[in-house]
C-alpha positions as CSV (number, residue, x, y, z in Angstrom):
1,M,40.7,-43.5,11.4
2,K,42.3,-40.2,12.5
3,K,42.7,-39.5,16.1
4,A,41.0,-36.3,17.3
5,K,43.4,-33.5,18.2
6,S,43.7,-32.5,21.9
7,T,41.8,-29.4,22.9
8,N,44.5,-28.2,25.2
9,S,44.0,-24.4,25.5
10,R,47.6,-23.7,26.4
11,R,50.0,-22.9,23.6
12,K,53.1,-25.1,23.0
13,S,55.3,-22.2,24.1
14,Q,53.5,-22.0,27.4
15,R,53.8,-25.7,28.3
16,K,56.2,-26.7,31.0
17,S,58.8,-29.3,30.3
18,P,57.9,-32.7,31.6
19,T,60.8,-32.5,34.1
20,A,59.9,-29.1,35.5
21,K,59.2,-29.1,39.2
22,P,57.3,-26.6,41.3
23,Y,59.6,-24.1,42.9
24,W,58.8,-25.3,46.4
25,E,60.1,-28.8,45.5
26,M,63.4,-27.6,44.0
27,T,66.8,-27.8,45.7
28,T,68.7,-24.6,46.2
29,A,70.8,-25.3,43.2
30,E,67.8,-26.1,41.0
31,L,66.0,-22.9,42.2
32,R,69.1,-20.8,41.5
33,E,69.2,-22.2,37.9
34,A,65.5,-21.7,37.3
35,T,65.5,-18.1,38.5
36,K,68.9,-16.9,37.1
37,E,67.1,-14.9,34.4
38,F,65.8,-12.5,37.0
39,D,69.3,-11.7,38.3
40,Q,70.2,-9.5,35.3
41,E,70.6,-5.7,35.8
42,F,69.5,-3.1,33.3
43,I,67.3,-5.5,31.4
44,G,65.3,-2.6,30.1
45,E,68.2,-1.7,27.8
46,T,67.6,-4.9,25.9
47,F,64.0,-3.9,25.0
48,R,63.0,-2.8,21.5
49,P,60.4,-0.2,20.6
50,A,56.9,-1.5,20.3
51,T,55.5,-2.2,16.9
52,P,52.4,-0.2,15.9
53,A,50.2,-3.3,16.5
54,E,51.7,-3.8,20.0
55,R,51.3,-0.1,20.8
56,A,47.7,-0.2,19.7
57,R,47.1,-3.3,21.8
58,F,48.7,-1.7,24.8
59,E,46.7,1.5,24.5
60,K,43.5,-0.5,24.2
61,A,44.3,-2.4,27.4
62,R,45.3,0.7,29.2
63,K,42.0,2.4,28.8
64,R,39.9,1.8,31.8
65,G,36.4,2.5,32.9
66,R,33.2,2.7,31.0
67,P,33.0,4.1,27.5
68,R,32.0,7.7,27.5
69,K,28.4,8.5,26.6
70,G,27.1,12.0,26.2
71,L,28.9,14.3,28.7
72,G,30.3,11.4,30.6
73,S,29.1,10.1,33.9
74,K,28.8,11.1,37.5
75,T,28.9,8.8,40.5
76,I,26.1,9.5,43.0
77,S,24.9,8.0,46.2
78,V,21.2,7.2,46.4
79,T,19.2,5.5,49.2
80,V,16.8,2.9,47.9
81,E,14.4,0.6,49.9
82,K,15.9,-2.9,50.0
83,R,12.8,-4.7,48.5
84,L,12.7,-2.2,45.6
85,L,16.4,-2.6,45.0
86,A,16.0,-6.4,45.0
87,Q,13.2,-6.1,42.5
88,A,15.4,-3.9,40.3
89,D,18.3,-6.3,40.5
90,R,16.0,-9.2,39.4
91,L,14.7,-7.2,36.5
92,A,18.2,-6.1,35.5
93,K,19.4,-9.7,35.5
94,K,16.4,-10.8,33.5
95,L,17.1,-8.1,30.9
96,H,20.8,-8.8,31.0
97,L,21.6,-5.3,32.0
98,P,23.7,-3.8,34.7
99,R,21.8,-2.1,37.6
100,A,23.1,1.3,36.5
101,A,21.7,0.8,33.0
102,L,18.3,-0.1,34.4
103,I,18.3,2.9,36.6
104,A,19.3,5.1,33.7
105,R,16.5,3.7,31.6
106,G,14.0,4.5,34.4
107,L,15.3,8.0,34.8
108,Q,15.1,8.6,31.0
109,A,11.5,7.3,31.0
110,V,10.5,9.7,33.8
111,V,12.5,12.7,32.5
112,G,11.5,12.1,28.9
113,E,7.8,12.0,29.8
114,E,8.2,15.2,31.9
115,V,5.6,13.9,34.3
116,P,4.8,16.6,36.9
117,I,5.6,15.2,40.4
118,G,3.4,16.0,43.3
């Protein structure tokens, strides 16, 4: 009968050797040997240009923030009664939405209906 493979999530290249010690347990000589790769100067000169796939991955990771919708977004400060905010948070959690999306839905419902206020 075959033995099930280990479900270790780390790749082989990331595994530490069985004799590796944590830095705080190393002698000065062992620590010097383990960190000598960081003593090189001008290491940037050994780099190669990124491949198109690497460049695309970098650009994707570099983009921050929310995806742009419509004309973009604007951060505002609004005061909301604590109990109402708690209710809104519970509903947002139940609907698996962020609070901002729930508030946006509410605003769209009111503005879309063009209900006269007052």
